[in-house]
N, C-alpha and C positions, 0 to 999 in steps of 0.2 A: 235520481239513480235511483233501482230496485234493492235495498238491503239485503243482506243474504242472511238470517236468523239461525242459530245453530241451536240445537238444544244440550247442554250440560250439565254433568250430574257436579254441585260443587258443594262440599261439606265444608260446614264452619269449623274451626278450631274448638269452639264450646261442646258442638255435638258431636267432634270424633273423639274429642277426648269422652264423653261420657258412654261411648260405644253407640251413639243413635246416628243412624244413617236421615240425614235432609235435603231433599230433593229441591233445586230450584232450576228456575229457566233464566237466561241471561243470554246476550247476543252477541259479547264477546268474553274471552278468558286474558284477564289480566293479571300479571306478575305475583302481583298483591293476593291473588283467588287463591297463590299454591298454599297457602299457610295454613298450617296443618294437615298438610299432605307428607307421605312418608317418603324420606328419602331413602331408594332399596339399594342394598350394596350384598353384593352375595358372601358369603362366608367363606367363598376360595378366591376373593377379589386378590389380586395381584396388589403389592403397594401402591401402585400407580394410581388404580382404582379407587382405594382406600383414599387416597389422598385426594383425585377429582372428586371424590362427595365431601370431603372437607371443605375444598375449594368454594363446589357449589353454594355448601351452608354459610360460608363466609360472604361470599359476594351477593348472597341472598339478603343475608341480615344488610350490608350496608347498602343495597337498593329498597330493602323494604322497613329498613328494621325490627323486621320478625325473624326470629330463630326454627329450625326446621329440626326434627327430629330423624335419626337413620335406623335402618332394621334389616332383617337378612330377607325378611318378609313384608308385603303388603297388608295392611288392614284396611277398612272399609272408608277409610277417606282416598282421595286419589293418590297418587302414586309417581312418584320422580325415581324413576331407572337408571343407574348408574352403574355401566359396565355390564359385560355378562353374567349372568349369574343364572342358578336355577329358576327363580320365578321368573326372569326375564324370557328364558325357554319357554314356560310354560304357557305366556301370555300369548294371546291372537297376533298380538299386533308386534312380538319378538322378531328377530332376524338373523340371521348365521353373521359374524363376524368376520369369518374366516376368509372374505375374498375383500376385507379392507386394508390388508397388510400390517402394516406395523404401524402405520398411523393416518391411516382412513378412520372417518370419522361416519355417525348415520345420527342425525335428530329427528323424532316421530312426536308430533303433537296430534291427539285427537282424543276427545271427549275428557277424561279424567286421568290421563295419561300422558308422563311428557317421560320420552326416553334418550336418555343419551348413551351412546355404546361405539368403541370402535374398537379397531384391530390392536391388539397389544405389542409391544408392552405402554404407546403411548398417544393412543388414539381417542380413548376415553378421555383421559386429561387433555388433551387438544381440543376435544368435543365441549365439555364443558367452558373453555374458554371461547371456543365460538358461539357457544347458543349467547352469553353473556356481549357478546360483540355485535354477533347477528342480530340479535331479538330485543336486546334491552338498550343499546346504545356504548356499553362501559368500552373502555380505551385505556389497555396498559402502556403510558406515556411514559415513565419510568420507572424506577425501583420505587421511588417512593411517592409517585403521583399515578394511582389509577382515577381516572376520570370515569363517576357513576353520575348521566344526569339526574338534576334533581327531580324528572316526573316518571324516575323508573321505576317505579312500586304501579304505575297505569300503564307499563308498557304492553300494548296486545299480544297474546300468545296467539295468533290464529291458526287452525289446523296446516299442518306441513308433515314433508317426509325429505328430509334434506340429506342429500350425501357426497362427501367430499372424501377423493384423496388428492392429496397435494402434489402437483407434477415432479418436485424436484425430491429425491428420498436423503438428500445432503442438505443441507441449509446453515449456513456460516456466514453471519454479520459478524465480523471479525472485531469486535470492540471491547476493550477490556470492563467497559460496564457489564457486559454480559459473564464474561469469566467470575467477576468480583461477587457476582449476585446471580447465581444460577436458577432460582426460582423465579425472577423475571424474566431470563431468558426463556424457561420456559413458557412463561405466560406470550410470549412473544414468538414460540414454536421453533425458534434456535435448538435443532436436534445433534449439535455435536461438542456440547459445552461438559457435561457431569455424567457420573458414573451411579448417581445416585437414582435407585431404582424409585423412591417415592415419587422421582420428575420425571419417570418414564426412561431414565441412564440415557445413552446418546447411541445415536448409527453405529454401526460394527462396521460401516465403512471409513475408512484410514484417509485423512490428507495426502496427498499426493506430494513428496517432495522431494530434496536431493537426498543419496542415500547410499550411493555406489562405494565410498570411501566406509561405510561402515560394512561392509561385505569382502572388501580388498585393502585393509589396512596396511596401510604403510610401515606401520610399525612392524606388521607378522611379514610382509614379503617387500618392503623396499630394498634392504640388503643384499637380498638372496637373490630376487626376481625383480630386478628394475625393467624387463622388458614387457613385464604386465603393465607398467604406468606409462603415459601419454608421452610420446616423440615430439617434444617440442622446441624449434629452431637445432635442430640435431642433436638434443639432449633428451634422455629420460626425465622428466620432472616429475618429483618426488614433494612438493611441495605447489601448494595453490592458495587463492584465499576463496572464499565461500564454502568453505569446510575441506578443504584438502583437492589433490590433484585428478585429473580424467583420468581413467583408466586405458588401455590399447583395448577397444571394444571387439577386434577381430582377432584378437589371440586366444586361440582354444581352449588354453587354460586357464585364462578371466572368464570365458563361458562358463566352464565347470565349476569355479569356484565360487560363481556369483550365484550360479544354481542351486550349488549343495548349501549356504547358506539360507539363500529365501527357501529352502526344504526345513530347514533345521527350525527359522523363524514360524514358519506356519505348525512345524510339529509342536513347539513350543506355547503356540496360539492357537489352539482350535479355533477359537470363535473368529478368527480374521476372516473376511470377504476379499478385500483386496488389500496389496503389501506394495511397495514405492520401490523400482528398480530405475534412477533417476539416474544424470549424471550429477556433479558436482554444480558450484554455483562460479564458475568462470567459463572462459572460452578457451580454454589451453586445450582445445582438443587435438587428439592423435595424428601427425602427419606421417606415419610409415607408411610404407607403400599400399600394402593392404585398406588401411583408414582410408586413405587416401584415393587410392583409384575405387572404391566404393561412393563415398561422399562424391565426386567427380560423375560417377554413372548414374548417381541418382539427383544429381543436383541439389544437393544438399546436406550441409554439415550434421546433418541429425542421422542420417543412414545406417552408419555404423554400429550406432547405439542401438535402433530401432530394430536393427539386424542381432545385437546380444538379446534384446527384450522379447523379441518371439522367437528364438531358442530358449530362452527360462521359460517362457509361457508354454511352450510345446511340452515341456516334458512335467509341469504342474500341470497341463490337462490332463496327465495321466494318473499321477500321486495325490493331488489335491482338487477334484473336481469341483469346477462350483467358486474357488478363488481364480480373482481378474490380477494381473501383474499388470499395477498400473506404471506410467511414466510421463514426465514433463514435455510440453512441447512450448520450450518457453525461452524467449529472446533468441540465443545462438542457435535453437535446434526446433526454435518455431516452424521454419518452413519446411511444408511435407515433403517428403519424398515422391521423385515423378511414379515411381512404377511400383514400389514394396508397397505390399497389404497386410495388416498388423492382423493377426490369429484373432478367433472372435473372442479369447478369452482375455485380451489386454486392453486396457482401459487409461485412454489418454486423457490427462488434465492440461487443456489448451490455454494458454495464460496468453493477455492482451495488453502487455507491460508498456507496450510501446503506444500505445493507442491513445487518442483527444480524449479528454476526459468533461469536455463542453458538448460534444456531439452525440448522438447516439452513434453505436458501433455501423450501425447499417444507411446512415445518413448517406445520401449519395453524393452532397455537396462536400462533404470532409475528406481531402486526398490524404489525411493522415491515415484512415480507418480502413479506405478501399483494400489494399490489402490483406489486410485482416480477415477481410471479408471473402477475399478468395480463397485465404488460407482453412479457413473456417470449414467452405465448402468442399474443400478436399482429403481436410481432414473426417469428416463426417461420413465421404463416399468411402475410406481405406479404414475407418475403425467404426467400431459398431457401438463403440463403449465410450462417451465423450462426456467429460464432467467441464466446469470452467472456473480460474483463477482468473478474478476480475477484481480491478483496482480502484480504489476510493477514497483516497486519502494522500494527499502531500507528504511523501516521505521524506523530506528534507526539510518540513515546517511543519509541523501538526497542527499550529496554531494559526495560521492564517487562514484567512478565506479561499474556498476550494471550491469553483463552480461548476457543479455537475448535477445537478438536480435535474437538468433538462434532459438527463440520460439514464440515471438509474432504471428508472421502470420500464423506458423502453428496451433497454437492453436485456433485461432479466427476460421480457415477453421476447425477444428475440431466441433468448436460452432456450425457453420453453417450446418455442413452433419450430423449433430446430431438434426437439428429442435428446438436448441436456440433461441427463442425471442428476447431477449435484452441481450447486454454486457454493464456492468462497468467494465472500466479497471483503477482501482482505481490507482494513482499516487501520485504525491506531490502536492495534491488539493490545501494545504494550503502553498505553498510555494512557491513563483517564483525564476526563475534562479538556478532552480536545477541541477544536474546531467543530462547533453545532455538533457535538457527539450525542449529545442524547437524540435531538434532532435528527441526524441522519441515523442513529441505529433505528430508532422508531420506523424512520422511511423505506431502509433495506430491508429489515426481519419481514415488515408486513408485503413488501412486493415479491421477498422467497416465500411465503407462504402463500399466498395468493397473487399470482401475477395480472391477476383484471385490475390493481392498483393503476393507479397515475403516480407520479412522484408529486406533482403539484399539488394536488389535490390532497394527501398525505400531509404535505407540506403544511396547508392551510388549516387542516385539521387540528395539527398540534398545537401549532405558533396560538389560535385562536381557544382551543382547552389550556395549555401550558402558562401560555404568556399573558391571557385576558386580556383588561384594556390594553396592553400595553405590546400586543400584537400587531399593529399595522404598522408603525414605524419599520419594525422588523420583518416583514413580508417584504415593504416596498423596496426595507435595504438587499434580502436576496433576490428579488429582482434587479433589482440594478446591477448587482454584481456580476449576474449572467450579460446583462444586456450592455455592459459595460464591453466585456468580453468580445462578445459577438460583435461590436461596432467598430471593434478595433482589429477583427480580422482573424483573432489568435486560435490556437488549436494546443492547448496545454496539455499536459501530461502527468503523470503520479512522483516526479521530481522536478519541482521548481524549487531551481537556485534563489532568483530573482525576482523583484519585486514586477519585473515588466513581463513578467511570462505570463502572471495572473490580469495583466490589465493594469495594477495595483499603484499609481505615482501618487506624490502630496495631493494633488487635486481629489482623487478619488478617497486617498485617507481621511480628509478632510471631510468630506460628503457622506463617510461611513461611518466617521465618529458624531456626526450629527443626527443620523439615525438612530444609535441607541441612548443619545443623552435625549430627544423625543420618547424613547420608549422608558428610559429610567424616571421621567416627568409623570409620566401617564401610570405607574404603575401605585396601585391602589393601595397596598399594602405590603410588608417586610417580606412575606413568601415569594410574591412575584416580583419584587425589586432584588432580591438574592438571585433568582432563575435572571431577570436580563441582566444581573451585573455577570454573572458565568459566561452568559453568552458574549458577553462585549468583550471579551478578553481579545478575542482576533482582531475585533476594531484597534485597542490600544496597541497588538503587536504591529498592524497595517501602519499605524502611525510612526511607530520608531524602524518600520522597515524601511521606511522611505524619507524620513527624514535626512537632511544632508550632516557627512562628516568634515570636519575640513581641519586645518594644522594652525599652531597658535602656540608661542614659546615652548619648542622641542615637544611637543606634544599633539597626537591625532586625538578627536576628541569629539563625540556628540553634540552637534549644535542644538540642542532643545527651545531654542527662541521660538521653533516654527511650528512648535507642538505642545508647549507647556512645560513648567518646568520639574510639574508634578507626573508627569504621562509616565514616566519609567517605572515610579514607586506604584502607584498606582497597579500599573500591568503586573509589579512581580507581586504586590501585594493580593490583588484577585487573584492570581493564577495558585498562588501559596493555600488561600482560603478556600479556592473549591478543587484542591489536590488535585492539579494539572502536575503530572512528575514526570512526563518528557516532552522536549522540544521538538525533538527528530527521533524515530529510529533507531533504539538502541541508545539514547541520547540523554541522560539526566538533565531534568530543568534547573535543578539548582546551581550547576556546575555552569549553565551558560547564564542564570540571574548573577552569577559572581562576576562575569564577564563582559555584561553591560554595566556593571557596577564599574568595571575597570575603565571602561569605554567613556563612559562619562567623566568619569576621573582623569582618564588623558592615557593613550598608549604614548609608553618612547616614540618619538620619529625623529630618523634624522634628515635634512635637507641635501643634495648634492645636486651645487648647479655649476654650470659654463656658460656659453656664448649659447652654444646649441639646446641643449638641456635644463629642465627641473626637475629632481627625481624626489619623493617622500618615499623612503623606506621604514618598514616600523621592525626593529634588528630581532623584536621578540616572537614577532606573529610571523615565525618563518622566514624572514627577511621579507614581507610580501612589499611587493611596490604598489603603494595606495595611489600616488599619483603621478604619470610620467608626461610632462609637458614638453612637447617640441615648440620650443620660443619663437621659431621664424613664423609658424603657423596658428601658436596660439592652442593648439588641440593637445587633449589629455589622452593619450591612445591606448588607456588601459580603462577595464569596467571598474568605477568606483566602486569602493568597499560600503556595505550600507550595515545599520546596526542591527539589522531585523533578522541577519540571516546569520548561519552558521559557519561563518569564513576566518572567527579568530581562534579555533581550536588549533591546538597545537598536535598532531599524530604523533610524527615523526621525525626525526632530521630531516633539514631540508636540504638537497634535493633528497626524495624517497629510495628509501633503498629497497630490493625485492625482496629482501628476508621476510620472513612469517611474523608474528606478531606487533605490539605496541610499545612505545617507550612513553612512559607518562612524562608530560610537561613538568611537572614539580619534579623529577629526576633528572631532567638538564639543567647545567651552568649554562650561563650566557655570559658572554663578554663582546665588547665591539669599541671599536677605535674611530673616529673620523676626524676628519681635518677642512671637511665643505666641498673637498674632489671627489675623497675615496674614503670607504667605509670597509673597515675586517672586522667580521663577525666570528665569533669563535663559540663552537658550543660544544659542551664534552658530555659526554653520555656514561651511566652508570659504569658502565664495562669497560673505562678509559678510551675509548673510540672517538677522537676528536676531528671534529668538522670548521677547515677553515674557509671563510667566502669572503672576496674581498670585491665589491662594486665598486670603478673608477672611472670618471671622468677626466677627458685632457682637454687643452686647445684642438679641436679637430674641426676643421672646415667640412669633414665630409660627415659631421652630425652623428658618429659613431660613440656609445661608451661601451667597456668593457668588465663581463662577470668571471670571473675565477676561481675555482674551488679547488680544495683539497683534503682528504680524507684520510686519517692514519687510522688504521683497525685497531679496535684494543684486543682482546682474551677472547671475546665470542664471537667472532665472524672469522667464516669459511668461503663462502662463494657469494659476492656480489655484485648488482647490476645497478647503475643508479639510474632513474628516471629523473632527468633536469625539466622541471617544470617551467618553463618559458612565461614572462607576464602574463594576466589573462587581457587581451586585446579585447578593445571596446569597436564592433565594426557593426555594420549594417543587418539588420534584421531579416537576410535570404538566404536561401539555400540554394541559388541557382548559381551555377558554376563560374560562367558567363559575367557575375557580378561579384561575385568573391572568389578569386583565384588563387588556389597554392602553389608552388613550385620548390622545386631540388633543383640543384646545380651541381652537375657533374663536370664534365667538359663545356656544356651547354646549357642555360635553363630550358628546363621541362614541366609544364602544368602535369601536374598530379591527378587534381579533381574533378578530370572530365564525367567520369565515369560514376561518380560515387551518388547513391541515392538515399532519398531520408522515408524510402517507402516503410521501411520497417520500423525507422528510428524517426525522434526529431532530435536527437541531439546523436552525431556520429564521433565514436573515439575508433579512427581508423588508424590501424597499423601501416606503415610506410617502411619496405625492406627493398630500396633499390639496390639495383643488380651490378652497379659500377659505386665507388667513394663516394659519397658525397661531403661538399664544401660550404652548402650553405643553403638552407631552408627560408620560404619567403612567403607573404600573403599580397595580396593587393584588394584592395575594397573601391569598385569600380564607381558606385555611387559617393562613396565619402571624397573619392582622390585620392589616396594616401595609401600608405601599406609599412612593411617592417619586413628587414631581411636579418638572420642570424648567422653567423660566419664563422667557420670554428677550420681546425685543420681538419684534413681530407679523413685520417683515421681516427676520430674522436668519439664521431658516434654513428654508428650502422643503423640502426634503426630510429626509427621516428614515430611520434603519435600527434596528429592533429585530431584536438578537440573541439566540436565545433557546434555552437549550439543557438541557430537563429532564434528560436525566443528569448533566448536569454540576450540574444546582439552582442557574444563573445566568442572568442579563437583564441584556441592555447595551441600554442608549435612546440610539442616536448620532445626530446632528444633523450635517446638511451644509448649508455655506455655499453661496451663489450660484457659480457658476464666475465667478471675477474675473480682468481683466488685471492683470497686478502688473510693471510695468515698475520698473526698479531706483529704490527708494527709495521705491515705493508703499507705504502702510499697508494693513492689514486688521484692522478689531478688532470683535469680538462679545464677549458677556459673557451669562452666566444662573445665575440662581437656584436652589437644589436645598434642597428641604423636607420635612419626614415629613408622611406621611398617617398619620391614625388609624382612616380609613374610604375608604370609596371616593370619587373625586370627581363621580360618579354613580352613578344606579340601571345597571342591568346590562342591556344590551340582550338582548333573547328573540326 
């Protein structure tokens, strides 16, 4: 092969310091040959450009051992121009940075000149990091682990003119590790973290999120103008989960109020380039005639809100040109309208929360993702500005294995190819040291910056560099995790409550633990061993999550015989050692650790038994039924509790009230009495409210048992409706209505789930509002050949909720009491019976 020779002027450090120029011929320029060159930073450089020069010098020294000096002008030696400057503008190889936007960069190597400059405020800093990654092989793995190749000083710097403008102007790998160390986030080119000018600040674009309550606060308008708020079940709803109630979007006064509030916010913050006008995080949308008619006309519950957004955007286009009005297409509002088109200054943040995380969104074989792709195409057609809110963690269990590396890069590439302008990769943003957070942050941030990356190539690179000799078993574990989920035909999403949803059972847990034992044995030193220890926390949690629980001596406890007596202690110790502060979104790990200790010691449990049933209840855990065995068949009808999941936290008295707020477990007083056939549980709240709950068995050849509840209001209760939570029934993992049939009974049984679909979710919480009073609700599992019937007085429950999770293999049939005024001292009572079904209560509807 013919070798290309390049004549270069290379100046030695000694010659340059003496003011003598010495020309030599060389075939290649290496990184080490830059010693003695001057780093040129303009006297008018912005803070991030000065910091970029510092970073260049720091990384150069780490790579070569040599220090570089900086100046505002070059000397007779070679020059390294960092950022725009008068000297660069005067150089024949200089260029205009205006075309590079805020973050574009250009790297030129020619002769004795290296130029790294980019758009302001972040382009030059990002260019320095790009130079060391692309040409030297440096990798920014974690905040305390920057990989510099041993042969870095010999890196060849061939003549080049490289230009790059990132396709996404908004990039957020949402890990707490980035928020904790903004300088590290800047190295990963995450541009949403800090206002520090040295680090280039952050993009002026906002994360579009729930906001309408801030514009139409209940505290201001609720008393005098209830008509401003959503009409739900015939009542103007002034409370709501997820930040507050929804508004009546078609009310002209609401539109005026929101528009005026947005204008005031923009006047107060002239730097804003977009602003959120989004519903709150609940599905209690307005059912008034105007909103209902528009929703029906557009075949989407989002339509009334989108009409409001367009109205606000029309005004803002005149008063604040260039500002975009952002809104979420999220969960209940993700379905696009049929005919409505968004104005040019509207920005939609499309959320794929219902999606399967194992498969890429555009995988035609994944039925969970097909509807999203249809929605995505429609939104692109009706809105010129799209961002993506993409989900990358298990919000129910931050530290369990999460098999989504097959999809990360492919999804980011899909977004790039479809003109998406920004991506929020939501992960464990409120918790440190969650499942493989260092690896995931590296993969996600690199894909956002440069979507040509592939997930598994980045996984391989990170593991080889960060874990060294211990990498092979960890890579084998990660591939097993994904292959195992694929083999089982799973389609998990970002709210996995049970191990089965992720393909985790005792056999898988033991295999995963084995990979980490191998990795620990291969760790060559304490540094690598510590990194493997940190990564092993999910393996220990998986052992706990799949370990059996059982009853003995009045307690329900963890059976450690299958996982080893020290697994729980090692899990807690490592989680604390490496700063894992959240077990799930918004949930402190320390509280969970205490609950696990309680579970090891044993939770108080009560056994009720007769000829038909053997029930094990946990009185202090919301009266949860841990086992519900129908003795004629030996079948346990309920989902078995597991130690690795957040089932034990008592957030509210059971049953659950619709009031806002939470009651601390520590503030609830418990009492219970039992005779083996009946248990009476009493719970007293700090305000004097009292729940009395009775579960009773009797000699009943029909195989029924009864729940009875009584609530006496204390001083702080005005209007309550109770959602009576049924047991979590263990059913077949199918979403086919011919396999799992759900019924209500008025004058006759009627199947109610023929037209339910899981296209937009893989867990359905379906509200049932039968037109006639109902006296029973039931299900039948045609694979398992069993069912359950819940029977009650016909006026006891006007509404019902079926919570159905095929992935979790669980179904709950919840019942809602009427909304009831609850003055202090008033009593609310209700009851129902549960019976076993050996056959369907009625023929299936076809």
